[in-house]
KOLMIRO-260790 format. One record per residue (C-alpha): residue in three letters; x, y, z negated. Coordinates in steps of 0.25 Angstrom, whole numbers, plus 5000, padded with zeros to 4 digits. Layout:
N
AlaXYZ...
//
This chain:
195
Met516349284887Thr516049194876Leu514849274873Leu514249234887Thr514649094885Asp514249064870Asn512749134871Pro512049104884Ile511049224881Trp512149324886Ser512449234898Leu511049244901Ala510849384899Leu512049414908Leu511449314919Leu510149394918Val510849524920Val511549474932Phe510149424937Cys509549554936Cys510649624943Leu510549524955Ile509049544956Cys509349694956Met510349674967Glu509449594975Leu508449704975Phe509249824977Leu510449774986Pro510349704999Thr510949574995Ala510149485004Gly509649404992Met510949364986Ala510749444974Gly509449364972Val510149234974Gly511149274963Ala510049314954Val509349184955Ala510749114953Val511049194940Met509549164935Leu509849014938Ala511249024931Ser510649084919Leu509548984918Tyr510648874918Val511448944907Ala510148964899Ala509748814901Gln511148764897His510848844883Ser509448794881Leu508148764889Leu507448884881Ser508548984885Ala508348934900Leu506848954898Val506949094892Thr508049134903Leu507049084914Ile505949174908Gly506849284906Tyr507149284922Met505649274925Val505349394917Val506549474920Thr506549444936Pro505149504939Leu505449634930Ile506849664937Ile506249644951Arg505049724948Ser505849844943Met506849834953Leu505749844964Lys505249974958Ile506650024959Trp506949964973Pro506150064982Asn507050184976Thr508350114980Pro509050144993Ile508750004999Gly507350004994Arg507050145000Arg507750105013Ile506849975014Leu505550045010Asn505950165019Arg505750265008Arg506550395007Pro507250434993Gly506150504984Gln504950464993Val503750454986Lys503150314983Asp501750274984Val501150404990Ile499750404993Lys499650445008Val498450535011Ser498050505026Thr498150635034Leu497950685048Arg499150715056Asp499250865051Gly499150815037Ile497650835034Pro497150725025Leu496150635030Glu495250655018Ser495050805022Leu494250755034Val493150695027Gly491850775030Gln492450845043Thr491650825056Gly492350805069Val492050745083Ala492450605088Leu493450605099Ser493250465103Asp492250355100Leu492350305086Leu492250155087Pro492350165075Gly493750235076Gly494150345084Leu494650495085Val493850605079Arg494250765080Leu494150815066Gly494450965063Gly495450965075His496150825072Arg495950695079Val495750595068Asp495550445070Cys494150415063Ile493250295061Ser491750305062Val490950255050Asp489650245058Gly490150155070Ser490450215083Ile490550365085Asp490550425100Lys491550525105Gly491150665103His490250645091Pro490350715078Val490950645066Glu491150675052Val492250615043Thr491650525031Lys492850475024Val494350445025Ser494850315020Gly496150245022Gly496650345031Lys495450335041Val494450445043Tyr492950395044Val491950475052Arg490450465055Glu489650525066Val488950655063Asp487550655069Ser487450795075Met486050755079Ala485550725065Asn485950865061Glu485250925073Asn483950845073Pro483450795059Gln482550705065Val483750615069Gln484250525058Thr485450435058Gly485450295051Val483850285052Ser483350145058Phe482250155067Thr481050055067Pro480150035079Glu478950095071Ser479750225068Leu480150235083Glu478750225087Ala478250325077Asp479250415083Leu478750395097Glu477350425094
//
């Protein structure tokens, strides 16, 4: 016991160990903040003991707490989700995979990415969103070209963020090469067509 009273370094080291234990208890046990209050009290007590020895030792002790505290909290927070309390709060089962990238799928498990390029029929007006039948599946889709009327053929252009984007397939453009989409007409070109 004389070793602890004669040399304040041992007292400060013991108080630092008690501080670390109290911080860990606060993170791992439901103490309602009492372990955190105890950790702050231990830190203040160790600063008082260090200040009784010298101002330099108090400053070194304060810097030590400023370095150790974030390291303890960071390492404990990495461990915390795998503890029984952490799993219960985060609603995880033991052995559950963390950070799994979810692939958006249809109800029967078909990935949405596999729909790109498929054609289907609008089951409702897409203003810009609505239902489309794609390969026997009813899929919520978003039109990239504005509104699409019910019953018109559509093609999936992309899948992004779990949303399926479609554009209207112009069946008349395939049958009649004279019809072009996206061409702006001027009054002169219309008059030339009428003559």
